[in-house]
Steps between C-alpha positions, in 0.01 A plus 500: 500500500654847402462844648577810289591844633263723314556869523267601222130561496240244400440680172872469425498132562257428223649751260682242288184301445303808396779612263515153339128501428516846345803399294329185379178665411676769293779284358397553147469878542787606734872438488624206713626556852870582482742240618643749753194436710632148577757497777850471366567186708304292253732600215819409699692224313560342839133484592437184717214476746699266712723793578368636841575858411318479167210306652472758768474780245246301283291414803505861606656410831223260604580318825401165637316542839605230741299609806152365567207702382401569851824685565494704191470864582552458872868514531574678179300806580763625732855538393810463713490864592139481604360672192208328317588354162285536183260222447591230244238332293490137444507373145278207480562455131757603244241666282654838495850375432372271236303777344820710472693213349222439250492865407879494448471193274216654300704815440801298372265288284341811346845642414615170355194468278540857387868450409429172313223665300737778396789268402305221328501653153879550480560164667310301245662705219845413637401139538415489130829662406686245702326217319602656163862538616504138612394393152759716332772369732409146417522584131837667548636196691406282215675723247814524723522125524485477125765772465729315746474193287592697190790672673633168635499373142685810370747484787580142417509527125650861436628695805739237634649454155515873456685544825746235394565688173539836685732348750717357218507840329592670828777255556631560155490875554674470836765290346543759227516774759748304701717452198483872413558595860803267502631667192420838655686406819795384290502830317490684839796298626699556179401873501623543858830339407525732200443799724764384743749473213408852394557630853835324526608653168398852622218550246274647764257682262426179314493294816241715682274500190530125458430446867172683458411270212586192704277620784216565258544152364502348845177681592340421162454867409746522217353706214432273198593786271862504616522125574582429135807728529641322806637186340777482762224468763199335329577300183128418455307820554160329449496289812252596763658663798421415860568668829780291637549698818281258699760229445722446804780400272512841333522690829882448511524615140309823579732560794796449267350756259469745793864444572587572131295816522689590819831445320378714209397769745843497660660523156287802411579640841870476424445665164299779675781559745764495230302752289408743784814477709719507194323807377532653846870433524572625147320823570689558820834425342429716192387803702803712603463661848576837340192473281284378788608785726442753217154359436411518872630857526299609187185345630551672839518824310191424297675418175328222295696184440576452130595127527144370490518407127803272567316342788195433292710325231663283759161435655362385169784253461441371854126465421578274203714274723240482778191421309578130425639455846182634668280290273700193587471577870128549460458167316712317758311667793830622650444869513459539872807291583708681239386833629609407856835380371545822306422708805758322699756526216443873473556548879820300479606712200450823700709364781768393250513845347602628841729222607704495176630850584563437872854473622624153596361346810781241525786741552813320620673808633747435775360776715168329547481279807211314343691429180806391701302257709321361191834442325651340805211252536482437125122552497276722299382819678149487635219720372550735796876529430432560132247775591754657731773497225255645245401783740868581564576510133198715428616755766848495350382613157631843399243764409579452134465124522182525705352738246584269213348213690169678567479627146546152358252344744233765462528524129495121463193457722327803344552367149391152612182641648434707192545202269291291731217747472524478120480120526190524712336731244598259219356203691179684567477608135547141390236364727250768411537430125539127524224302322409167648521194281256213492777241531621640831369264763500472868611173651253213449207529738339204681210331319267609777489852359389381156142578428473736792384842360650677796854367410628653170680287252880514506532685172236753592646559839845554357365721226326727743750511782845470344547874444372582851720226652811631324421854605456401866804269502722766346377792711840644580404821671596332826828391346610859443416586856683195631805570284516864622450399863772229483750716319446792735516269797847374390620850419381636834728256672800632308407859571478429872841340500655812338306762701807622685702536181211663319441780744871585486498558123565837345210714394525413128535126567218494747266700268581257222431210740173655614384581144583155383284349778221747425493425129516124569204520732312706240574238239376217723184698571444578132539131404300335772297775661654401833755724683742335740451653843794314646747634250358849528528485881866394492595769250307766689679404822834521324413840361406627848824367641701638216357852537564503872854374457566750221367779719725404795808470272430838338454663838827357624674614183352855541611523862852387411509742201386792713741425782791509253362807316755784466224746425662621183309580186528245215439505130152359420592207276304423182390169650350684793338752269340208309364360828364842588339528158341156548353600836363825358351316209337245736269779609288419189633169366751231580830536303580224252827432689297397804267287298805327345578364844190287483569379146589135558625447142873461477538832313274671750691364796832609353359845413359549848821400671698727266270792578548456875867459460518822297306686767709366785854479355698829546605637165851613435515875467579621150796724424272806473350429835847463652602834361178674605510444872358840579169413329370182662198311368190558708175310543212661322126459569268701284770763443596529868862410568636329807853450634513151660736300713584141440252363753208676325590345164534169674152539650368593159626172357338308782167684452499380141507138624189564701328659206601211276341263754187717495476457121593131503312361797160665498359260763720647776478874430392594844786313664762639264369854543519463876865386476578786258362751751704338776816524278446873436430561868832325579688734263336798664571390857860398425563841330365675807718295732818547294463870417283666763607249768870527387513120474704518179811638663633175643419243223582744214797654670358859486634759742172678511171538315536821295285700271589287197379188673176665599449632147560162342268338748233758415551433131458127551180562694377732220569232250290241685224763568480548120521124437227385750203622287620291205544196715153563654343506153686190401352324797154649454462355152491144643159359520522348845651795685305638796419867570675492843823401332486799271458737798828371645692650206356843579606465861841383388544808280414725788749315715778571247391861474508542876844351506621734230355802693691385802824497301434855371423609857828336601688712248337813637582391854862443411536845355318645803751327729789644291339843529478457881868421510578815299277709727700377798820606326340835432402543860871473591595795282562841659354736240651815656870382486716669255614184340155384443388834372774480239401146385285481193343151535462289811621134490162362605330676213756364262431154641122544482517630148725214388265243658194662337677496163612139549141405586375680189765336281445145642122525485508637147717207397270230625153649544254665262502880499158513659608291798819699526317834513259374765775367721723804460205729557429326831865528595516870439169553677662335807811711445292821505321401822822382673722791393231758570483385858878482520557851371241636735688351793846621390686749742609798293590835660679708233401626163795325344380176642155555359649583162703182510 
């Protein structure tokens, strides 16, 4: 017996039954009840009533009542907490549950009938189609069975026999191919042997061409059009060719062919070296250093070189020799290796051009401890010992030998670089105009690349890339830079060894050395576009040291000359007049004689040395000059004449050396100008010490410093005061000079002028002192004495007059008239003041004394 917990009203309990009747009565008019009205539990694929959970849901939680009917409602009315529970009705039958289940079934049935009624037409149509297909399939099966029987008959009667015939034909073709391939292989082997004979006999051009044909034959790509012409390789040109590279047996042959190509490449490499190095050496040996130096000098002065036509003719001849060699290297695929070898050979050649002129490095002189120990032990000297001997021999070179050494080395390297640049241009011209040939092949490729559109065929690859490959392989722009760097590196070592001897050279020798280095650096830069900083640095340091040493030597010579100066006037020699003319001319332009000092040609060096010797060597006086002693030669600047002493002429000659340096070494103008100012200041200070400070009395043996000495010193100062503006303008014309350096010349001129004014004041002071002495003598005279009254002239006045006349005569002899008048005027002005005071203080009592 079940009890159901009903929480709905009575009307609700019978709702399903009422809905079913309404649905049934209007089934033909209304749409069927949707399936969503049926609980989803009925559609569960795991729907089983024996499942307690499912059964509980289906029975709508109906419970089995185990208590007796008498107890129903008594104990259940009160819950555990004392509250009354809702009443539960007893289901005596399952009518309500059954009614629901029946309604659910009817709903599903209605939907099923509705679906079947809708699908029945298409279903029966499909069923008919299936029956037709079944009939057609049965007919097809019958036909297929018949066809199989016919095919089996054909297979037995015709196909098998046909396959046998085809197999026989294929075997025959394979045997034919095998025979032809055997003949082809035999031809390849004989062709390889033929190529080896050509290589052994030195016929490289023919060998490299034949190797390409052998490789084409081995790969089966030999052009039938040329096959008939190659009877030495292929007697029967009509055989079918096969790619034999897949054969393991031919692998060794291909490697042998590669070795032949390598030998050919080395042969062409030797020819390339012979052509290029031979041309290089011939050019160096045929170029006299005199012509090279003259060409460098002309180019430095902006003169166009006229030897280009000869160079072009030689280049054309070189071009004709190089074309077949480069083609052979391209065919033998040896361009890169040959280029590397040529680079190394050029570097060795540059080193050889230096070493062949070096003194011996195995000197067996008895003075050398190293040589003595080597001879005693009977061994060859080590590299360090040889370097030591070479350095000693380099230092021992005389200036003439050193100059000849540097001229030969620089000219040799310069001409080698010049010719090397021509060779580079010729090589580039050849490669740019070279037309690729269809028979130039790269080495045989592997069969795997055949048929691959991404991998070009050998002939096409070579045809497209040969020119580019040659151009890249023979790119010698780096070679010129390497050659310049290596040669300058080796030369720099030699220059450093001879630094001490170089800075002690004479001015002409050093300027020739400096100019030679400058022109060589310019040549290297013109050829390669690369200037050697190391070589420039060494030469610049040597220039700096030379200028400082020259300055110190000239200062010492000036000090010694002025200490031994007798302060007598001298004849201004023609050589000194020429020097003065050069300095005056340098105000606007550098004299050619100075520029000749930087002419490194043999004639230029000789002329420069001769010019300096003429300006420095004292000339023998002529007979007319000996007879005319009363009319000495004076220095003249712009019409103004100067009487000089020997030290002033000596200083003038030294000043010319500084100005020559200014014109020859433009990079150190400021340093040279500073040293020149220092030299002039030294002359001024030493003159002041010797004349005004009376320092010349002891070394020169003078009893005193008299008017003549002061006048000559004043004239020397006037000479330099007039000369300084010309020197200043000579310096100002240099591009790198600074404004502060120019102001120093103005201050120096004022310094000389102040010194000269001091000398003039000294002359006035001397005469004032002599007047003071005479005034003292006058004060001793008793003007009223009879003897004194009878005397016509006093002794002190005679003395004063003689001294004034002597001053006038001496000053007129050495100084310009304007200076004489100024000095004498100041002297007489002082006389007037001194004697006026003296006469005012004289004690005179008689008229006779006053008349006296």
